[in-house]
C-alpha positions in Angstrom: -4.4 -38.2 -19.7 -3.4 -34.6 -19.3 -1.9 -34.5 -22.8 -5.1 -35.9 -24.2 -7.1 -33.2 -22.4 -4.9 -30.4 -23.6 -5.2 -31.8 -27.1 -9.0 -31.7 -26.9 -9.0 -28.2 -25.4 -6.9 -27.1 -28.4 -9.8 -27.9 -30.8 -11.7 -25.1 -32.5 -14.9 -24.0 -30.7 -17.2 -25.5 -33.3 -15.5 -28.9 -32.9 -15.7 -28.7 -29.1 -19.4 -27.8 -29.3 -20.1 -30.7 -31.8 -18.3 -33.2 -29.6 -20.0 -31.9 -26.5 -23.5 -32.3 -28.0 -22.5 -35.7 -29.4 -21.4 -37.1 -26.0 -24.4 -35.5 -24.2 -26.8 -37.1 -26.6 -24.9 -40.4 -26.5 -24.9 -40.5 -22.7 -28.6 -39.5 -22.6 -29.4 -42.3 -25.1 -27.5 -44.9 -23.0 -29.4 -43.7 -19.9 -32.7 -43.9 -21.7 -31.9 -47.3 -23.1 -30.8 -48.7 -19.8 -34.0 -47.4 -18.2 -36.1 -48.9 -20.9 -34.3 -52.2 -20.6 -35.0 -52.3 -16.8 -38.6 -51.4 -17.3 -39.1 -54.1 -19.9 -37.4 -56.7 -17.7 -39.5 -55.8 -14.8 -42.8 -55.7 -16.7 -42.0 -58.9 -18.6 -41.0 -60.7 -15.4 -44.3 -59.6 -13.8 -46.3 -60.8 -16.8 -44.5 -64.2 -16.7 -45.1 -64.6 -13.0 -48.8 -63.8 -13.3 -49.2 -66.2 -16.3 -47.5 -69.0 -14.3 -49.7 -68.3 -11.3 -52.8 -68.4 -13.4 -51.7 -71.8 -15.0 -51.0 -73.2 -11.5 -54.3 -71.9 -10.2 -56.2 -73.7 -13.0 -54.6 -77.0 -11.8 -54.9 -76.4 -8.1 -58.2 -78.3 -7.7 -57.0 -81.3 -9.6 -53.7 -81.5 -7.7 -55.5 -81.1 -4.3 -58.0 -84.0 -5.2 -55.2 -86.3 -6.3 -53.1 -85.3 -3.3 -55.9 -86.3 -1.0 -56.4 -89.6 -2.9 -52.6 -90.1 -2.9 -52.7 -90.4 -6.7 -49.2 -89.0 -7.2 -49.1 -90.2 -10.8 -51.8 -87.7 -11.8 -49.8 -84.9 -10.1 -46.7 -85.9 -12.0 -48.5 -85.7 -15.3 -49.8 -82.2 -14.3 -46.1 -81.1 -13.5 -44.9 -82.6 -16.7 -47.6 -80.7 -18.7 -46.5 -77.4 -17.0 -43.0 -78.0 -18.1 -44.0 -78.0 -21.8 -45.0 -74.3 -21.5 -42.2 -72.0 -22.9 -42.2 -69.9 -19.7 -41.4 -72.8 -17.3 -38.1 -74.7 -17.1 -39.1 -77.1 -14.3 -42.3 -77.7 -12.1 -42.1 -79.5 -8.8 -44.8 -80.1 -6.1 -43.7 -80.5 -2.5 -45.7 -81.0 0.7 -45.6 -78.5 3.5 -42.3 -80.0 4.7 -40.7 -79.4 1.3 -40.6 -83.1 0.5 -41.0 -83.8 -3.2 -44.3 -85.5 -4.2 -44.0 -85.0 -8.0 -41.6 -83.3 -10.3 -41.2 -82.8 -14.1 -37.6 -83.9 -13.7 -38.0 -87.1 -11.5 -34.3 -88.1 -11.9 -33.2 -84.7 -10.4 -35.9 -84.5 -7.8 -37.3 -88.0 -7.0 -40.3 -88.6 -4.8 -39.4 -88.0 -1.2 -36.5 -85.8 -2.0 -36.0 -83.1 0.7 -35.7 -79.6 -0.9 -35.6 -77.7 2.4 -31.8 -77.5 2.5 -31.2 -77.3 -1.2 -33.9 -74.9 -2.1 -32.8 -71.2 -2.2 -35.3 -68.6 -3.3 -34.1 -66.3 -6.1 -35.4 -64.4 -9.1 -35.5 -67.6 -11.2 -37.8 -69.5 -8.7 -41.5 -68.9 -8.1 -43.1 -70.5 -5.0 -46.9 -70.8 -5.0 -48.6 -72.4 -2.0 -51.5 -74.9 -2.4 -54.2 -73.7 0.1 -57.8 -74.7 0.9 -59.8 -73.0 3.7 -56.5 -71.4 5.0 -54.8 -74.8 5.2 -51.6 -75.2 3.3 -51.2 -78.7 1.7 -48.0 -78.1 -0.2 -46.1 -75.8 -2.5 -45.6 -75.5 -6.3 -41.9 -74.7 -6.9 -41.7 -73.4 -10.5 -38.3 -72.7 -12.1 -38.8 -70.0 -14.7 -37.3 -70.1 -18.2 -35.6 -66.8 -19.4 -34.8 -67.8 -23.0 -37.9 -65.9 -24.3 -37.2 -62.9 -22.1 -33.5 -62.8 -23.0 -34.3 -62.9 -26.7 -36.8 -60.1 -26.2 -34.3 -58.0 -24.4 -31.6 -58.6 -27.0 -34.0 -57.4 -29.7 -34.8 -54.3 -27.7 -31.1 -53.7 -27.0 -30.0 -53.8 -30.7 -32.9 -51.5 -31.7 -32.0 -49.1 -28.9 -28.3 -49.1 -29.9 -29.0 -48.4 -33.5 -31.4 -45.6 -32.5 -28.7 -44.1 -30.2 -26.0 -44.1 -32.8 -28.4 -42.4 -35.3 -29.4 -39.8 -32.7 -25.7 -39.2 -31.8 -24.6 -38.6 -35.4 -27.6 -36.4 -36.1 -26.7 -34.4 -33.0 -23.2 -33.9 -34.3 -24.5 -32.7 -37.6 -27.0 -30.3 -36.0 -24.4 -29.1 -33.5 -21.9 -28.5 -36.3 -24.5 -26.5 -38.4 -25.5 -24.4 -35.3 -21.9 -23.7 -34.4 -21.0 -22.6 -37.9 -23.8 -20.1 -37.8 -23.3 -19.0 -34.2 -19.5 -19.2 -34.0 -19.0 -17.6 -37.3 -20.1 -14.3 -35.7 -18.1 -15.0 -32.6 -15.0 -15.5 -34.7 -15.7 -12.2 -36.4 -15.9 -10.6 -33.0 -12.6 -12.3 -31.9 -10.9 -11.0 -35.1 -12.2 -7.5 -34.4 -10.8 -7.7 -30.9 -7.4 -8.7 -32.3 -7.5 -5.8 -34.7 -8.2 -3.5 -31.8 -5.2 -4.9 -29.9 -3.0 -4.3 -33.0 -4.7 -1.0 -33.7 -5.5 -1.9 -37.3 -8.7 0.1 -37.4 -9.2 -0.3 -41.2 -9.4 -4.1 -40.8 -12.3 -4.1 -38.4 -15.4 -5.7 -39.9 -18.9 -4.5 -39.0 -21.0 -7.5 -37.9 -24.5 -7.7 -39.5 -27.0 -10.4 -38.8 -30.7 -11.1 -39.1 -30.7 -12.9 -35.7 -31.7 -10.8 -32.6 -30.0 -12.9 -30.1 -27.3 -12.2 -27.4 -24.5 -12.5 -29.9 -26.1 -9.8 -32.1 -26.4 -7.6 -29.0 -22.8 -8.3 -28.1 -21.8 -7.4 -31.7 -23.6 -4.1 -31.5 -22.1 -3.3 -28.1 -18.6 -4.2 -29.2 -18.9 -2.1 -32.4 -19.8 0.9 -30.1 -17.0 0.1 -27.8 -14.5 -0.2 -30.7 -15.3 3.4 -31.7 -15.0 4.6 -28.1 -11.7 2.7 -27.6 -10.3 4.0 -30.8 -11.0 7.6 -29.6 -9.7 6.8 -26.2 -6.4 5.3 -27.6 -5.9 8.3 -29.9 -6.6 10.6 -27.0 -4.3 8.6 -24.7 -1.5 8.8 -27.3 -2.0 12.6 -27.7 -2.0 12.9 -23.9 1.2 10.9 -23.6 2.8 13.2 -26.2 1.5 16.2 -24.3 2.7 15.1 -20.9 6.0 13.9 -22.4 6.6 17.4 -23.8 5.7 18.9 -20.5 8.2 16.6 -18.6 10.9 17.3 -21.2 10.5 21.0 -20.7 10.4 21.1 -16.9 13.1 22.8 -15.0 13.2 19.8 -12.7 14.7 16.4 -13.3 11.9 13.8 -13.0 12.9 10.2 -12.3 10.5 7.2 -12.0 11.9 4.1 -10.5 10.8 0.9 -8.8 11.2 0.0 -5.1 14.8 -1.1 -5.8 15.5 2.2 -7.4 15.8 0.7 -10.9 15.0 3.6 -13.2 11.9 3.2 -15.3 11.8 6.7 -16.8 13.6 10.1 -16.6 13.2 13.3 -18.6 16.1 15.1 -20.4 16.8 17.7 -17.8 20.5 18.8 -17.7 20.7 17.7 -14.0 20.7 14.1 -15.1 24.4 14.4 -16.0 25.1 15.2 -12.3 22.6 12.7 -10.7 22.7 9.7 -13.1 25.6 7.4 -13.8 25.2 4.7 -16.4 21.3 4.9 -16.2 21.5 4.5 -12.4 21.3 7.1 -9.6 24.6 8.3 -8.2 25.5 6.1 -5.3 26.1 9.1 -2.8 22.9 10.7 -3.8 21.0 7.4 -3.6 22.4 6.8 0.0 21.3 10.3 1.0 17.8 9.6 -0.4 17.5 6.2 1.4 18.5 7.9 4.7 15.7 10.5 4.2 13.2 7.7 3.3 14.2 5.9 6.5 13.4 9.1 8.4 10.0 9.3 6.6 10.9 12.6 4.9 9.3 13.3 1.5 10.8 16.8 0.9 14.4 17.6 1.6 17.6 19.3 0.3 20.9 17.7 -0.6 24.2 19.1 -1.8 26.3 17.9 -4.7 29.4 19.2 -6.6 29.4 20.0 -10.3 32.3 19.6 -12.7 33.8 22.9 -11.5 33.6 21.6 -7.9 31.0 24.2 -7.0 28.4 23.2 -4.4 24.9 23.0 -5.8 21.8 22.8 -3.6 19.1 20.4 -4.9 15.6 20.2 -3.5 14.1 16.7 -3.7 10.5 15.7 -3.6 9.6 12.0 -3.2 6.2 10.4 -3.8 5.1 6.8 -3.8 2.6 6.2 -6.7 1.3 2.7 -6.7 4.4 0.4 -6.7 6.8 3.1 -8.1 8.8 5.9 -6.6 8.7 9.4 -8.3 11.7 11.7 -7.5 11.9 15.3 -8.7 15.2 17.2 -8.4 15.2 21.0 -8.7 18.3 23.3 -8.5 17.7 25.8 -5.7 21.3 27.1 -5.5 20.2 30.6 -6.7 17.4 30.6 -4.2 19.8 29.7 -1.4 22.1 32.5 -2.4 19.1 34.9 -2.4 18.0 33.6 1.0 21.5 34.3 2.4 21.3 37.8 1.0 17.9 38.3 2.6 19.2 37.0 5.9 22.2 39.4 5.7 19.9 42.3 4.8 17.6 41.4 7.8 20.6 41.3 10.1 21.4 44.9 8.9 17.8 45.9 9.5 17.9 44.3 13.0 21.0 46.3 13.9 19.2 49.5 12.7 16.1 48.5 14.6 18.2 48.0 17.8 19.9 51.3 17.3 16.5 53.0 16.8 15.1 51.5 20.0 18.2 52.5 22.0 17.9 56.1 20.7 14.2 56.2 21.4 14.5 54.9 25.0 17.6 57.0 25.8 15.7 60.1 24.5 12.8 59.3 26.8 15.2 59.2 29.8 17.4 62.2 28.8 14.4 64.5 28.9 14.0 64.6 32.7 17.8 65.1 33.0 17.5 68.1 30.8 14.7 69.5 33.0 16.7 69.0 36.2 19.9 70.5 34.7 18.0 73.6 33.7 17.3 74.4 37.4 19.5 77.0 39.0 20.3 74.9 42.1 20.6 71.1 42.2 20.0 69.6 45.6 21.2 66.1 46.6 17.9 64.6 45.7 18.0 65.9 42.2 21.5 64.7 41.8 20.5 61.2 42.9 17.6 61.3 40.4 20.0 62.1 37.6 22.3 59.3 38.7 19.4 56.8 38.8 18.3 57.9 35.3 21.9 57.5 34.0 22.0 54.0 35.6 18.7 53.1 33.8 20.2 54.3 30.5 23.2 52.2 31.1 21.1 49.1 31.8 18.9 49.9 28.8 21.9 50.0 26.4 23.1 46.7 27.8 19.7 45.0 27.3 19.3 46.2 23.7 22.8 44.8 22.9 21.1 41.4 23.6 18.4 41.6 20.9 15.8 38.9 21.0 17.1 37.8 24.4 15.1 35.9 27.0 14.5 37.6 30.3 17.6 37.7 32.4 16.4 36.2 35.7 19.3 37.7 37.7 17.8 41.2 37.0 14.3 40.3 38.2 13.3 42.2 41.3 10.1 42.7 43.3 8.6 46.0 42.2 6.0 48.0 44.1 3.9 49.3 41.2 2.6 52.4 43.0 6.1 53.7 43.9 7.4 52.9 40.4 4.5 54.8 38.8 5.3 57.9 41.0 9.0 57.8 39.9 8.1 57.5 36.2 5.5 60.3 36.4 8.2 62.6 37.7 9.9 62.4 34.2 6.6 63.6 32.6 5.6 66.3 35.2 6.6 69.2 32.9 4.6 67.9 30.0 1.5 67.3 32.2 1.8 71.0 33.2 2.4 72.3 29.7 -0.7 70.5 28.3 -2.8 71.0 31.5 -3.6 67.3 31.5 -5.6 66.0 34.4 -4.2 62.8 35.9 -6.3 60.1 37.6 -4.5 57.3 39.5 -6.2 54.2 40.9 -3.4 51.9 41.9 -3.6 49.1 44.4 -1.0 50.1 47.1 -0.1 46.4 47.6 0.2 45.6 43.9 3.7 44.1 43.2 5.2 42.5 40.1 8.4 40.4 39.6 10.3 41.8 36.7 13.3 43.9 35.6 13.0 47.5 36.6 14.0 49.0 33.2 11.5 46.7 31.5 8.6 48.0 33.6 9.9 51.6 33.2 9.9 51.1 29.4 6.3 49.9 29.3 5.0 52.7 31.5 7.2 55.4 29.8 6.1 54.5 26.3 2.4 54.2 27.2 2.4 57.6 29.0 4.3 59.2 26.2 1.7 58.0 23.6 -1.2 59.0 25.9 0.3 62.6 26.3 0.7 62.8 22.5 -2.9 61.7 21.9 -4.5 64.0 24.4 -5.6 67.5 23.5 -4.9 70.4 25.9 -7.0 70.0 29.1 -7.5 66.3 28.5 -7.4 63.5 31.0 -5.1 60.4 31.5 -6.0 57.6 33.9 -3.6 55.0 35.3 -5.2 51.9 37.0 -3.5 48.8 38.4 -5.0 45.7 40.0 -3.4 42.5 41.3 -5.4 39.2 41.3 -3.8 36.0 42.3 -0.8 35.6 39.9 -1.8 38.3 37.4 -1.3 42.0 37.3 -3.4 44.3 35.2 -2.1 47.7 34.2 -4.4 50.1 32.3 -3.4 53.5 30.8 -6.3 55.4 29.3 -6.6 58.8 27.6 -9.4 61.1 26.3 -7.7 61.6 22.9 -9.2 61.3 19.4 -9.0 57.5 19.3 -7.2 55.1 17.0 -8.6 53.6 13.7 -9.2 49.8 13.7 -6.9 49.3 10.7 -4.1 51.2 12.5 -4.5 49.1 15.7 -3.6 46.1 13.6 -0.3 47.6 12.7 0.9 49.6 15.7 2.9 46.6 17.1 5.2 46.7 14.0 8.6 48.4 14.3 8.9 51.8 12.6 5.1 52.1 12.1 3.9 55.6 13.2 1.1 58.1 12.3 2.9 61.0 14.2 5.0 63.6 12.4 8.6 63.0 13.5 7.7 59.8 15.3 10.0 56.8 15.3 7.4 54.0 15.4 9.4 52.2 18.1 7.6 53.0 21.4 4.6 50.5 21.1 6.9 47.9 19.4 9.1 48.0 22.5 6.0 47.6 24.8 4.7 44.6 22.7 8.2 43.0 22.8 8.6 43.3 26.6 5.1 42.0 27.3 5.6 39.1 24.9 8.9 38.2 26.6 7.2 38.0 30.0 4.3 35.9 28.7 1.7 38.6 28.9 -0.8 40.1 26.4 -2.1 43.5 25.4 -5.7 44.5 24.7 -6.5 47.9 23.0 -10.0 49.5 23.2 -10.3 52.7 21.2 -13.2 54.9 20.1 -14.0 58.6 19.5 -13.9 59.3 23.3 -10.4 57.9 23.8 -8.1 54.9 24.0 -7.4 52.3 26.7 -4.3 50.1 26.8 -4.8 47.2 29.1 -1.7 45.0 29.8 -2.0 41.7 31.6 1.3 40.3 33.0 1.8 37.0 34.9 3.2 37.7 38.4 5.0 34.5 39.4 8.3 34.7 41.4 11.6 33.9 39.7 11.4 30.3 40.9 7.9 29.6 39.7 7.5 31.4 36.4 9.2 30.6 33.2 9.8 33.3 30.6 10.6 33.3 26.9 
C-alpha cells in the first residue's frame, strides 16, 4: 500500500490534479446516485402503499356486508381480484383474532388458518384494518409485489451509472486542460527557482500571462525577488571575498571550529605552523584552552616554544557564535618584553621617588637642628631636642625603605595632638618670626589619635611648610583640631593667594610643584599617609586663602584595620 501511495505521489502535478478531480466527481456522482435511488424507493413505496389502500378502501363495504352475511365466497373472490393487480403479490383477509377468512392463495392460507404466530410485519407486508363506527371487524394483510419497483430502480441505476462515468471522464478532461494552463506557469516558476539555485541568471524566463490571478501575482513577485536575490548573492560573494582578504591579512590567527574542536576554517597567518598539526590544534595548546573554558575564561594568555625553543606569549580570545567556537591567537611577545621594560623603569622611578621623599623629609627635620646648633650655648633641653629629631630622622629613613608598606602596628602609639602640635611648631618658630606670621590655634586638649609619631609629624610638618610658603609677610595661619567619636579632624588654613582648581587636581601627584626649587614631594607624602590610615583630604581654596581639612579614623590598634 505504501509503495502504491509513493508511486501516485511521484506523478506530475497535472496528473495528480486530474486524478483528484476525477475521483471527487466520481464519489460525488455515486453519492448523488445513491441518494436519488433511496428517494425513488421511498417515494415509489409510498405511492404503492397509497394505491393499495385506495383499492382496499373501495372494497371495504362489500367485504363488510359479506362478512356480516358470512358469505366468505364473495370475500375470496375480492381477494383473488386484488391479487391480479401488478402491485399485489397476495391478499388475505383475517378476523380480529388473525384467523384466515379468505385468501388469494387458499392452499397456503386456508380458512381458519391462524396467522398470529406466523405473521411478522415487514416492509413487504401492508396491514389495513376493516373498521366501522370505530369497531374493528378484521384486517386486510397485503403482500406487496416489488418486481415493478425493482425494474424501475434498475433502469434508474443504469442511467445514473452511465451519467456518472460520462461526468467523471469530462472532469478528467476539464481538469487536465485547466492544469495545463495553470501548471504550465507554475512549472516555469519552478524552473526559474532551479536556475536561481544554480545561479544561471541568463536561463531565467520572464513569465507573461493574460490572467490576473494569484499565480500571475506570484510570478510578478518572484521576478522581483529574483532580481533582488541576484544582487544579494553578488553582494554576498563580494563580501565573502572582502572579509576573506581581511582575515588573510590580519596579524592574528583566526580559527573557527565546532564544539569538538574540529577545524572548519583558519586563515593563513604564520602562527598556524606553531598552533596547528595536521589540520588540528596542537594537543598541549588544546588542553590549555579547554582548561580555560572550564574556568569560564574568554580572554587569556598561553606560552609556547618556537623552532628555536624561544618562549612566545600568545593572547587568546574565545567567542561562541551560534554552534561554533571562534579562536583568535595574537603574538604579544614583544608587548610582554616592553611591559617588562616599563616595570623595570617604574622600579627605577620608585627608587628615585623614595630617595626624593627621604631627602625632603630629612631636610625638614635638619632645619631645626641647624637653628639649635647656631646658638652659643646648648642646654640639656636643646640637646634632648636634637636627639629626638635625629631619632625621628632614623625612623623616617627606615619607613621609606619599606615603600608601599602597610602601617606597622607595633609603631602605633596614642598621641596627644595638642602636645604634638607644640613640638612640631618649635621647628618652624624661626620662620614664623622671619615672616611675621600670626598663628591661631584651636585644638581640643583631649584630642588623641592612634598612629605612628613620625607619620603624624610628616602630615603636620608638610602642611605647615606649605602654609608658610603660601602666606605673604604678616599673614595668618590657623590650626584647628576636633575629635568626634572615632574620627579626628585636623585643619590647617592660611591667608595666602589660594590655589587654582586645575592645580588642586594634580597636587597629590609626586614631583608636581608650582614653587621654584620645590620638590613636589610634600603633599604627595601627606596624601600617601592619610590613604594608608584610611582617611581622606578635602581642600577648599579661594582668593582669601586655602584650607586643608584632614579626616582620620581614630580606632585603637585592636579595632581599626589599616591598608
